[in-house]
C-alpha positions as CSV (number, residue, x, y, z in Angstrom):
1,M,0.0,0.0,0.0
2,S,1.3,3.4,-0.9
3,L,1.8,6.1,1.8
4,P,0.0,9.4,1.4
5,E,3.2,11.1,0.6
6,D,3.7,8.7,-2.4
7,I,0.7,10.2,-4.2
8,Y,2.2,13.7,-3.9
9,S,5.6,12.9,-5.3
10,Q,8.0,15.4,-6.8
11,R,7.0,14.3,-10.3
12,I,3.3,15.0,-9.5
13,L,4.3,18.4,-8.3
14,E,6.3,19.1,-11.5
15,L,3.5,17.9,-13.8
16,A,0.9,20.1,-12.0
17,A,3.1,23.1,-12.1
18,N,3.5,22.9,-15.9
19,M,-0.1,22.9,-17.1
20,P,-0.1,23.3,-20.9
21,R,-3.1,24.5,-22.8
22,A,-4.7,26.1,-19.8
23,E,-6.9,28.5,-21.8
24,R,-10.3,27.7,-23.3
25,L,-10.7,27.7,-27.1
26,P,-12.8,30.5,-28.7
27,H,-14.6,28.2,-31.2
28,P,-14.2,24.5,-30.3
29,D,-16.0,21.7,-32.1
30,A,-17.0,20.4,-28.7
31,T,-16.9,21.2,-25.0
32,A,-17.5,19.0,-22.0
33,T,-17.2,19.4,-18.2
34,A,-16.6,16.7,-15.6
35,H,-17.2,17.3,-12.0
36,S,-16.3,15.3,-8.8
37,K,-19.1,15.5,-6.3
38,L,-16.8,14.1,-3.6
39,C,-14.1,16.8,-3.7
40,G,-15.7,19.5,-5.9
41,S,-13.0,19.3,-8.6
42,R,-14.1,20.4,-12.1
43,V,-12.4,20.1,-15.5
44,T,-13.8,21.7,-18.6
45,V,-12.3,20.8,-22.0
46,D,-12.6,22.2,-25.5
47,L,-11.7,20.2,-28.6
48,S,-11.2,21.1,-32.2
49,M,-11.0,18.1,-34.5
50,E,-10.3,17.2,-38.1
51,G,-11.8,13.8,-38.7
52,D,-11.0,11.7,-35.6
53,V,-7.8,13.6,-34.8
54,V,-7.6,16.4,-32.2
55,T,-6.1,19.5,-33.8
56,D,-6.5,21.9,-30.9
57,Y,-7.3,21.7,-27.2
58,G,-8.0,24.0,-24.3
59,Q,-8.9,23.3,-20.7
60,S,-10.0,25.0,-17.5
61,V,-8.9,22.9,-14.5
62,K,-10.2,23.6,-11.0
63,A,-8.9,20.5,-9.3
64,C,-6.6,19.1,-6.7
65,L,-2.9,18.3,-7.5
66,L,-3.8,14.9,-8.8
67,G,-6.4,16.2,-11.2
68,Q,-4.1,18.9,-12.3
69,S,-1.3,16.4,-13.0
70,S,-3.5,14.2,-15.2
71,A,-4.8,17.3,-17.0
72,A,-1.3,18.5,-17.5
73,V,-0.2,15.3,-19.3
74,M,-3.5,15.5,-21.3
75,G,-2.8,19.0,-22.3
76,R,0.7,18.2,-23.4
77,E,-0.1,15.0,-25.4
78,I,-3.6,15.4,-26.8
79,V,-3.1,17.4,-30.0
80,G,-2.5,14.8,-32.8
81,S,-4.1,12.0,-30.9
82,T,-7.0,10.1,-32.3
83,A,-10.3,9.5,-30.6
84,A,-9.5,5.8,-30.3
85,E,-6.1,6.5,-28.7
86,L,-7.7,8.9,-26.2
87,R,-10.3,6.4,-25.2
88,T,-7.6,3.7,-24.9
89,V,-5.6,5.9,-22.5
90,G,-8.7,6.7,-20.5
91,A,-9.5,2.9,-20.2
92,A,-5.9,2.2,-19.2
93,M,-6.0,4.9,-16.5
94,R,-9.3,3.5,-15.1
95,K,-7.9,-0.1,-15.1
96,M,-4.6,1.1,-13.5
97,L,-6.5,2.8,-10.7
98,K,-9.4,0.5,-10.2
99,A,-8.1,-3.0,-11.1
100,G,-4.3,-2.8,-10.7
101,G,-3.6,-2.7,-14.5
102,P,-0.4,-1.4,-16.0
103,P,-0.1,2.4,-16.5
104,P,-0.3,3.8,-20.0
105,N,2.9,3.8,-22.0
106,G,4.6,5.6,-24.9
107,R,4.0,9.3,-24.9
108,W,1.5,8.9,-22.1
109,A,4.1,7.2,-19.8
110,D,4.2,10.2,-17.4
111,L,0.7,9.1,-16.2
112,R,2.7,6.3,-14.4
113,A,3.4,8.9,-11.7
114,L,-0.3,8.6,-10.7
115,E,-0.1,4.8,-10.1
116,P,0.1,5.2,-6.3
117,V,-3.4,6.8,-6.4
118,K,-4.8,3.3,-6.9
119,D,-4.6,2.8,-3.1
120,Y,-6.7,5.9,-2.4
121,K,-10.2,5.2,-3.9
122,A,-11.4,8.7,-2.8
123,R,-8.8,10.2,-5.1
124,H,-9.7,8.2,-8.2
125,A,-12.5,10.6,-9.4
126,S,-10.4,13.7,-9.4
127,T,-7.5,11.9,-11.1
128,L,-9.9,10.7,-13.9
129,L,-11.8,13.9,-14.4
130,V,-9.9,15.0,-17.5
131,F,-10.4,11.6,-19.2
132,D,-14.1,11.7,-18.5
133,A,-14.4,15.2,-19.9
134,V,-12.3,14.5,-23.0
135,E,-14.3,11.3,-23.7
136,A,-17.6,13.3,-23.4
137,A,-16.3,16.0,-25.7
138,L,-15.2,13.4,-28.3
139,T,-18.7,11.9,-28.3
140,K,-20.2,15.4,-28.8
141,A,-17.8,16.2,-31.6
142,E,-18.5,12.8,-33.3
143,D,-22.2,13.3,-33.0
144,K,-22.0,16.9,-34.4
145,H,-20.2,15.5,-37.5
146,K,-22.4,12.5,-38.1
147,V,-24.4,12.5,-41.3
148,P,-28.0,11.8,-40.6
149,A,-29.3,8.6,-42.1
150,S,-31.9,10.5,-44.1
151,A,-29.2,12.5,-45.8
152,Q,-27.3,9.4,-46.9
153,A,-30.1,8.1,-49.1
């Protein structure tokens, strides 16, 4: 079991202190907000997309250090990611925290710093907020660009 100081490591502090893309987009394709009722943290994200690839991203993060850290990694890595990749990273984070799965790898490997949070169930929601918001925004963007069945005929 991790100790409380393990979840607030130097790496977590560094990630949270370097929050990229911390401004909202003026004309996004989709916006979504995720909120933790337990701690009051809130993350709002804006996405611009071309096809299924994120071309621009903005975020407003009112969260604890853990939520800020995961949002910082998201802000740094999201542009150029596909919807499928982002859903895979979100699923990996949920599995890592809730079922002891391995952390994301590749360019998302900094999320490994959040692995000790698995031992603190009350901190899972705030750590996952950015993934919840991004996935909701992806769904909105996809729905916005779907061609209605009546128009396909």
